[in-house]
C-alpha positions as CSV (number, residue, x, y, z in Angstrom):
1,M,114.2,88.6,117.3
2,R,116.8,90.4,115.2
3,K,117.1,91.3,111.5
4,E,120.5,92.4,110.2
5,F,120.9,93.2,106.5
6,P,124.2,92.7,104.5
7,G,126.7,95.4,105.5
8,G,125.6,95.3,109.1
9,A,122.5,97.5,108.9
10,L,120.3,96.5,111.9
11,A,116.6,97.0,111.1
12,V,115.1,95.0,113.9
13,D,117.0,94.8,117.2
14,D,116.0,92.4,120.0
15,V,112.2,92.8,119.4
16,S,109.8,90.5,121.4
17,L,106.1,91.0,120.9
18,T,103.0,89.0,121.5
19,V,99.8,89.7,119.6
20,E,96.7,88.0,121.0
21,A,94.2,86.5,118.6
22,G,91.2,88.7,117.9
23,T,92.9,91.9,118.8
24,V,94.1,95.0,116.9
25,F,97.8,95.6,117.5
26,G,99.5,98.8,116.3
27,V,103.2,99.3,115.7
28,V,104.0,103.0,115.5
29,G,107.1,105.0,114.9
30,H,108.9,107.5,112.7
31,S,110.3,106.6,109.2
32,G,113.2,104.2,109.6
33,A,112.2,102.9,112.9
34,G,112.0,99.3,111.6
35,K,108.2,98.9,111.4
36,S,108.0,97.7,107.8
37,T,110.8,95.3,108.2
38,L,109.0,93.9,111.3
39,L,105.9,93.4,109.1
40,R,107.9,91.6,106.4
41,L,109.2,89.2,109.1
42,V,105.7,88.5,110.2
43,N,104.5,87.5,106.7
44,G,107.6,85.5,106.0
45,L,109.0,87.8,103.3
46,E,112.1,88.2,105.4
47,E,113.8,85.7,107.7
48,P,115.1,86.8,111.1
49,T,118.9,86.8,111.5
50,S,118.2,85.4,115.0
51,G,115.2,84.5,117.0
52,S,111.8,83.2,115.6
53,V,108.5,84.4,114.3
54,L,105.5,82.4,115.4
55,V,102.2,82.8,113.6
56,D,99.4,80.6,115.0
57,G,102.0,78.3,116.5
58,H,104.0,78.0,113.3
59,D,107.7,79.1,113.3
60,L,108.0,80.7,109.9
61,A,111.7,80.5,109.6
62,A,111.6,76.7,110.1
63,L,109.0,76.0,107.5
64,G,110.8,76.6,104.2
65,E,109.1,78.1,101.1
66,R,106.8,75.1,100.6
67,G,105.7,75.0,104.2
68,L,105.1,78.8,104.2
69,R,102.4,78.7,101.5
70,P,99.5,77.4,103.6
71,V,100.5,79.7,106.4
72,R,100.6,82.7,104.1
73,R,97.1,81.9,103.0
74,E,96.1,82.6,106.6
75,I,97.7,86.1,106.4
76,G,96.1,88.9,104.4
77,M,98.0,92.0,103.4
78,V,96.8,95.6,102.9
79,F,99.3,98.1,101.3
80,Q,99.7,101.9,101.5
81,Q,99.6,102.3,97.7
82,F,96.8,99.7,97.2
83,N,98.9,97.5,94.8
84,L,95.9,96.7,92.6
85,F,96.2,95.2,89.1
86,R,95.3,98.1,86.8
87,S,94.4,95.8,84.0
88,R,91.9,93.8,86.0
89,T,88.4,94.9,87.1
90,V,87.5,95.3,90.8
91,L,86.0,91.8,90.8
92,G,89.1,90.5,88.9
93,N,91.4,91.9,91.6
94,V,89.4,90.2,94.4
95,L,89.1,86.9,92.4
96,Y,92.9,86.7,91.9
97,P,94.0,85.3,95.2
98,L,91.0,82.9,95.3
99,R,91.9,81.4,91.9
100,L,95.5,81.1,93.1
101,A,94.2,79.2,96.2
102,G,92.5,76.7,93.9
103,L,88.8,77.6,94.3
104,D,86.6,76.8,91.3
105,R,85.3,79.7,89.3
106,A,81.8,79.7,90.6
107,T,82.8,79.4,94.3
108,A,85.5,82.1,93.8
109,R,83.1,84.5,92.2
110,A,80.5,84.0,94.9
111,R,83.1,84.6,97.6
112,A,84.5,87.7,95.8
113,E,81.1,89.3,95.4
114,E,80.2,88.5,99.0
115,T,83.5,90.2,100.2
116,L,82.9,93.2,98.0
117,E,79.5,93.6,99.5
118,F,81.0,93.5,103.0
119,V,83.4,96.3,102.2
120,G,80.6,98.4,100.7
121,L,81.5,98.0,97.0
122,S,78.6,95.9,95.8
123,G,77.9,96.9,92.2
124,H,81.4,98.1,91.5
125,G,82.8,94.8,90.3
126,K,83.0,95.7,86.6
127,R,84.8,99.0,87.2
128,Y,88.6,99.4,87.0
129,P,90.9,100.8,89.8
130,E,91.5,104.1,87.8
131,Q,87.7,104.7,88.0
132,L,87.7,104.6,91.8
133,S,88.6,107.1,94.5
134,G,91.5,106.4,96.8
135,G,89.2,105.2,99.6
136,Q,87.4,102.9,97.2
137,R,90.7,101.5,96.0
138,Q,91.8,100.8,99.5
139,R,88.4,99.0,100.1
140,V,89.2,96.8,97.1
141,G,92.6,96.1,98.6
142,I,91.0,95.1,101.9
143,A,88.4,92.9,100.1
144,R,91.2,91.2,98.2
145,A,93.1,90.6,101.5
146,L,89.9,89.2,103.1
147,A,88.7,87.0,100.2
148,T,90.8,84.0,101.3
149,R,89.3,84.4,104.9
150,P,92.6,84.9,106.7
151,K,93.1,84.7,110.4
152,V,95.5,87.7,110.4
153,L,95.4,90.9,108.5
154,L,98.6,93.0,108.1
155,C,98.2,96.6,107.3
156,D,101.3,98.5,106.1
157,E,100.5,102.3,106.4
158,A,97.0,101.5,105.0
159,T,95.6,105.0,105.5
160,S,98.7,107.1,104.8
161,A,97.7,107.9,101.2
162,L,94.1,109.0,102.2
163,D,92.5,112.2,103.4
164,P,91.2,112.5,107.0
165,Q,87.6,111.7,106.1
166,T,88.5,108.7,104.0
167,T,90.9,107.6,106.7
168,G,88.1,107.5,109.2
169,E,85.9,105.4,106.8
170,V,88.7,102.9,106.3
171,L,89.4,102.6,110.0
172,A,85.7,102.0,110.6
173,L,85.8,99.2,108.0
174,L,88.8,97.7,109.7
175,R,87.0,97.8,113.1
176,R,84.2,95.8,111.4
177,V,86.7,93.3,110.1
178,N,88.0,92.8,113.6
179,R,84.7,92.7,115.4
180,E,82.4,90.9,113.0
181,L,84.9,88.5,111.4
182,G,87.2,88.0,114.4
183,V,90.3,88.8,112.3
184,T,93.5,89.7,114.2
185,I,94.9,92.9,112.8
186,V,98.5,94.1,113.0
187,L,98.7,97.7,111.8
188,I,101.9,99.6,110.9
189,T,101.7,103.4,111.0
190,H,103.5,106.6,111.8
191,E,100.3,108.3,112.8
192,M,99.3,108.0,116.5
193,E,95.8,109.2,115.6
194,V,95.3,106.0,113.7
195,V,96.4,104.0,116.7
196,R,94.0,106.0,118.9
197,G,91.1,105.3,116.6
198,L,91.6,101.5,116.0
199,C,94.0,99.6,118.2
200,D,93.7,97.7,121.4
201,R,97.4,97.6,122.1
202,V,100.4,99.4,120.7
203,A,104.2,99.1,120.4
204,V,106.3,102.1,119.8
205,M,109.5,101.6,117.8
206,E,112.7,103.6,117.5
207,D,115.9,102.6,115.7
208,G,114.8,99.0,115.4
209,R,113.8,98.6,119.0
210,V,110.5,98.6,120.8
211,V,110.8,101.4,123.3
212,E,107.3,101.1,124.8
213,T,104.3,98.8,124.6
214,G,101.0,98.6,126.3
215,E,97.2,99.0,126.2
216,V,96.4,102.0,124.0
217,Y,94.7,104.1,126.7
218,E,97.5,103.7,129.2
219,V,100.2,104.5,126.6
220,F,98.3,107.7,125.6
221,A,97.6,108.7,129.2
222,R,100.9,107.9,130.7
223,P,103.7,107.7,128.1
224,Q,107.0,106.5,129.5
225,H,109.4,107.2,126.6
226,P,110.2,110.6,125.1
227,T,109.4,109.3,121.6
228,T,106.0,108.0,122.8
229,A,105.3,111.3,124.5
230,A,106.0,113.3,121.4
231,L,103.8,111.0,119.3
232,V,100.9,111.3,121.8
233,R,101.2,115.1,121.8
234,S,100.9,115.1,118.0
235,A,97.7,113.2,118.2
236,L,96.0,114.9,121.2
237,H,96.9,118.6,120.5
238,A,95.7,119.3,124.0
239,E,98.8,120.8,125.8
240,P,100.0,124.2,124.6
241,D,103.7,124.6,123.6
242,G,106.0,126.7,121.5
243,E,104.5,129.8,119.9
244,L,101.0,129.0,121.3
245,L,102.3,128.9,124.8
246,E,104.1,132.2,124.4
247,R,100.9,133.8,123.1
248,L,99.0,132.5,126.1
249,R,101.6,133.9,128.5
250,A,101.4,137.3,126.8
251,R,97.6,137.4,127.2
252,H,97.5,135.8,130.7
253,P,99.9,137.2,133.2
254,G,98.9,134.8,136.0
255,R,100.4,131.3,136.6
256,L,99.6,128.9,133.8
257,V,99.0,125.3,134.8
258,T,98.0,122.4,132.7
259,V,95.7,119.9,134.4
260,P,95.3,116.4,132.9
261,V,91.9,114.9,132.2
262,V,92.5,111.2,132.7
263,D,89.9,108.5,133.4
264,G,90.3,107.4,137.0
265,V,92.4,110.4,138.1
266,P,90.1,112.9,139.8
267,V,92.3,116.0,139.4
268,M,89.6,118.3,138.0
269,E,87.2,117.3,140.8
270,G,89.7,118.5,143.4
271,L,90.4,121.8,141.7
272,S,87.3,123.8,142.8
273,P,87.8,123.0,146.6
274,L,91.4,124.0,146.4
275,L,90.6,127.3,144.7
276,R,87.9,128.2,147.3
277,E,90.2,127.2,150.2
278,H,93.0,129.4,149.1
279,G,91.0,132.3,147.5
280,V,92.5,131.9,144.1
281,D,90.7,132.9,140.9
282,F,91.1,131.1,137.6
283,A,90.3,131.2,133.9
284,F,90.3,128.5,131.3
285,V,92.8,129.5,128.6
286,H,93.3,126.4,126.5
287,G,92.2,122.8,126.3
288,G,91.3,119.7,124.4
289,V,89.5,116.6,125.8
290,G,88.6,113.7,123.6
291,E,88.2,110.0,123.9
292,V,90.6,107.1,123.6
293,R,89.0,103.6,123.5
294,G,85.8,105.2,124.8
295,R,87.5,106.8,127.8
296,P,88.1,110.6,128.3
297,L,91.6,111.9,127.8
298,G,93.1,115.3,127.3
299,S,94.0,118.4,129.4
300,V,92.9,121.9,130.2
301,T,95.2,124.8,130.8
302,I,94.1,127.4,133.4
303,E,95.4,130.7,134.6
304,L,95.7,131.0,138.4
305,R,95.3,134.5,139.8
306,G,95.9,135.5,143.4
307,E,98.6,135.9,146.1
308,R,101.8,134.1,145.2
309,A,101.6,131.9,148.3
310,A,98.0,131.0,147.6
311,V,98.7,130.1,144.0
312,E,101.7,127.9,145.0
313,A,99.4,126.2,147.6
314,V,96.9,125.3,144.8
315,E,99.8,124.0,142.7
316,A,101.0,121.9,145.6
317,G,97.5,120.5,146.1
318,L,97.4,119.4,142.5
319,A,100.9,117.9,142.6
320,G,101.0,114.1,142.6
321,S,97.9,113.8,140.5
322,G,99.7,114.1,137.2
323,R,99.4,117.9,136.7
324,R,102.1,119.6,134.6
325,K,102.9,123.3,134.6
326,A,102.4,124.6,131.0
327,G,105.7,125.0,129.2
328,V,107.6,122.7,131.5
329,R,108.6,119.3,130.0
């Protein structure tokens, strides 16, 4: 699929992605990578210059405006800046798409109140958006998107305007939407931390192209593209570089080695026997180990102290298991 704008600007270039029903799929990349254009293609707001966009078996480009309407009702949209009607109450905002869909007043009201309860805003229906916090406004936006009971929920930088704590709360809500309602979620973001906390699979975009895609843990543990590796480092904060690395080198004159902690790769288990075998001492100098999709991931940086040949033997023993010497990229 390609999307070229007048003047030759190429926003989406030869992108081919499959999102399985019932999953959470992240699309991540820096500003200008083509993420938002891709999302507009998925909800039918843009037509591809070439190729096709299939949603639940429907080719959007072939439907025409009239044919798009019922398909769009199956797609909910959550925006970065909430896009709520300031003149309408919380309940009025959630009622709006239901009334457009033709539900009678009583049915629409019952559905809207049920949805507000699901997102944790029961009792807030008479308030106005200006009376809510950013996180509450985003919950209203999610409720409005869910009110028509869509099969697919598109989230365009849905947490970018929120603080870290509120971001976590919104991500937890989106996890509930996926698990309890079975809604497929496609999430656009420039934050790898959001992908880490929510998504099953991820595509990394750069200059309109998908440069890497895969299951989230594998992409985090073994990034193949330099853009992906940089995004992963920004989320994990586990491997020292730059000024931090220089400070560590100043305090620790031995050999600094970064050892990955990756599920299924027993590097750390083999470290102690190697150290004993070669008579090398060590000290932990830096590290960060967390979880991605419930599996451990991170790294620890150690200082190796001993005879040069012995230290090199330990490094050689670790080689092939994914270890990286600190400071070497």
